[in-house]
N, C-alpha and C positions, 0 to 999 in steps of 0.2 A: 651622468647617471640617468636623469629623467627619460633622456633621448632613449638610452639603450633599453630601460624599462618599458617604454611605449612600444618600443619596436618589438620585445619579446611579447609582450600581452598582445599586439596584432598578430605575429606568426602564430601563437597560440591559439588565438580566437579561430583563426581560419584554420589551423589543423584541428581543432577540437569542435569544429561546429557540430552543431545537435545532428545526431543520427538517430533516428527513432528505433530503439529497442523494447523489447519486452518489458526489461527491468527499468530502464530511464521513463518511459511511460507512467509505470505504476510507481515513480517517485513522486507523484502529485505535485508537479512543479509550481505551482503559485504559491505554496507556503513556504514559510522561512523554517530553519532547521529547529528542532525540537530541542532545547537546552534543558529541561525540565527532566528529571528522572521519573516523575509521577504524572499520569493524565487519568482522567475521569470523564466518562461520557454516560449521560442519561437518555436511556430509551423508552418510548412508549410504542407497544406493538399492539395494532389493532387488526383484527381479521375483516378482510372485505366478505360480505355475504354474497359470493359471486365475483366474475371479474370486475377491476375498476371500470367505471362506467355503466357499471350494471349492478348497483348496490342493492337493489330491490330483489334480484335474484338468489335465491338462498341457496346455499350448497348443501350436499345430503348429508357430509361429514365434515369434522374441522376438529382440529387439535385442541381448539379454543373452545368451551362449551357456550350454548347460548345465554347463560347466565354471567359469565365472563369474557366478553368480547373483546376486552383490553387487558393488555399485561402491562407490567412496569418493572423497568430493571435499573440498575447502575452498573457499569462496567470500571473497574480500576486496572490500571497497567503499571507495574513497577518496573522500569528497565535495569536489569542486571548488567548486559553488554548488549552488542549489535545484533545477538541473535536469541537470547533468552529474555523472556519477561516472567515476571509474577504477574498472574492475572487471578482477579476475582470477580465472581458475579453475585449480585444480590437482586434477589425479586420480591416486589412489595404487592400489597393488596388494592392500594390506592395511589393517586398522584399526589399523595401529600409526600411520599419517600419518608415517613416518619420511623422512627425506630419500632414504635408499636404495631406498624404496618408490614415488618419485614417477615417475609414467609419462607425464605430458602436463600444458600448461600453455597457457591460453587468456588472452589480454589484450585489454581494449577500453580504449584512453585517453579515450575521449571518449564514454562510453555514457550515451544519452538514451532517450527514448521513442520515439525515431525511427531508433534503431541497427539494430534487427531490422526488416527492411522488412515492410511490409504485404502479405503474400502467406501463403497455405494452408501453406506448406512452414516458415514460421519463425514461424506464430501459437502453436503449442504452447511454443516457447521465450518468446515475448512475453508471452503469459499467464502462465506459470509466474513468471518473473522480475520483471513488474507486480506480482503477488502479494505476491512477496517483498519488494519495494521498499516495498507499503503497509505490511508487518508491521514489517519492520526499521526502518524511518524514518518511519513515519506521514505516509506520502506518498500523499494521495488524488489529486492533480493529475498524478503519474506514470503513474497506471492508467487516468484519463479521457484524457489526451494519446496514450496508447497505442491506447486503446479507438477514438478517432476516426481514426487511420491506418487501421483497419480497418473504417472506415465505420459504427462502432456509433454511434447519434444521441444521445450523451451531452454534456454541456457541462460546463464547468468554473464553479465557484462564481462568479468574476468576470464570467463570461457572463451569469450568471441573476440577480445580487443587484439588491436594490431601493435604485437607487441615491439616491432622493428620501427614503427613511428614512434612509439612511447620512449624507446631508448634514444632516438634521435634528438626529440623535443628535450629530453632528459641531459643530453650532451650539450645541445645549444645554450642550454639555461647555464648549465656550468662555466661555459664558454664566455657568455654575456657578463656572468659575477666575476669571472678572473679579468677581464678587459676593463670592467669598471673599477676594480680594486687596483690595476696597474697599468695604465693607458700603453706603456712601452710593450706590452706583452701583445699587442697587435701585430706587431712586426715579426713575432714568432710562432705565434698560436695560429691553427688553421680553423677556420669556420666549419663547423661540422655540417652545415648546411650547404657549403659551397666547397666542397672538397677540391683541390688542384685537378687531380686525375680525372678526365672526362669520362672515363666509364663509370666512376664511383659517382661522379657529380649527377650523371644520367639516372644512375641506380636512386640515388637520393631524392631527386627531384620525383620518380616513379613512386617511391613510397610515400613521400609527403603529399601527392596528389590522390593517395587511396584514402578511403574513409576509415575513421579511426575503430570502426568496428566492422566484422564480416558480416555482411547481409544474411540473415537466416530466412528470409523471404516471409517473416511472420506479420510484418508491420507493413500497411500500404495505406495511402492517401484514399479516401471514399467519400461519398455523400451520404450521410443519415439524416432524416426529416428536411433534407432542403440545406443542410449545414455541411461544409468540409468537416472534415472529423478524420482522426488516425483510427483504422480499422486492425485489431489484432485477430489472426486466425492461426491455430494451432492444435492440430487434431480435432478434438471435440470441445474445445475452447474457444469461445470468442469475446471480445472485450471492444466497446467502442470508447475513443476519448475525443474531448472538444480540440479542435485544431489549434486554436492560439493559446488557451491555458492548459491544455492537456489535463483536463479534469475527467475523472471516470463518468461518462453517462450511463453504459449498460455494460453487464457481463452477463454471461450464459456458458453453462457447462452441461455436457449431456453424458449419461450414463445409461447402462442397459436398466438402471432402476427408475430412470425419469432424465428429466431437466430440471435444473435451477436456474433461475432467472432474476437478476437485481437490477433495477433501474436507480437511478440516482436523478434526484429532481430539487431544484431551487437551491441553489448553493448561496450559503452565506456565512458570514464571519462568525464563527461559535463564540471566540473568546475574544474578539475584537481583532486578530491579526490571522488567524487560522481559518482557511475556508472549509468548509466540509457542507455536504449535501442536507437539506431540511428533513427531506423524506428518501426513504428507499422502500421501493416496491418490490417485494419478493414473492417470487412465485415458486414454490417447492416442489419435489418429485411428484407428489400426488395431485400438484395442479392448483392447491389451495393458494390465495393471495392474500400478502398482508402487507400493510403499511407501518414501517417502522419510523417513526419520529423522532429525531437525534435533537434533543431539546435543550443540553446544556454541555458545555465542554470545558473541562478546567484543567489547568498544567498548576504542577505543585513540586516542592521538593520533599520527597520521601523518604525520612530515615526507617531502618531497619524496625527500631523501637515502634514507630507509629504504625508500622504495617501490622506487627505482632499483636499490638493493644486493640486493633481495629478488628481482627481476626477473633481475639478473644472476647471482645465484646459482642460482637456476632453470635458465638457461640453460646453464649449467655442468654442472649435476648431470644435464640432458637431452643433453648430448652424446654421440653414438653411440647414442642411444635412438631408437627409433621404437615409436610405439604406434599398430596398427591395429584395435584392438578397437572394434567399434562402440559408440556411447553411446544411452541413450534420447533420444527426439526431443525433449523437453523440456530437455535438459542442454544447456548452451553446447559 
């Protein structure tokens, strides 16, 4: 049995050899699966006075006033299913993140890739939160689905998979299970990867030599900053990933309203097991540049009652409080 299991795993690994697709790259390969249904992320947002490296060059206008050059946020994600999240965002007046410093709360009970409308006004938020979803939950499908709402010509893996190859592998797996259960069945069962008919055998060999996914020509190897990288180009959308770990390095999206660019810097283990960038450098449609520091990542089990109690508590704390201070355009 061990022999056949090893054989199957070997053939499967050969057949399923990684073929870079947009969705696969956005699965944030280094991270293990997220088993908890609750994830929280703490953000400190700082406006650059000018472009990075030119901090003394003051911008003429900014979404953050001179008296509040930093903003403090917490994001709470509660997974409902593979597509839907309950998303809450809280804003604080200082880095203590205390209840008394709570300024604002935003809550989306059914946050999906279609929640932020496909408009220039919401694209900054959509691109930013799609990237966070990719990093925090290894979710490439969310990014692809959101990009599709912006008419970026990308497809899900399920839309470009080589179904003939999948069916052959499934048949071969069933064949191995059958002959392991009954060794004598090898005399009567035909290996689906080695049919007796020569024409059928040639066809099987041709299918097995094909890639698992139909190449959409959106991903290619490139050299960025002297390093080998995966480069994604699809319409007005671009992304760069490190070659070995396939970590997001940069995202850029252009519209008639402007261009948003996000650079990911200094990956670290946010909770001891899951890697995420320490800093995100975000340039918005207006050309303003922000540093977003991801300071804390936490996984936990979230009960519906816990979420409701937290929302109720926030509402109590925010009674008679009104916050009119503007936020960066990419923040909910």
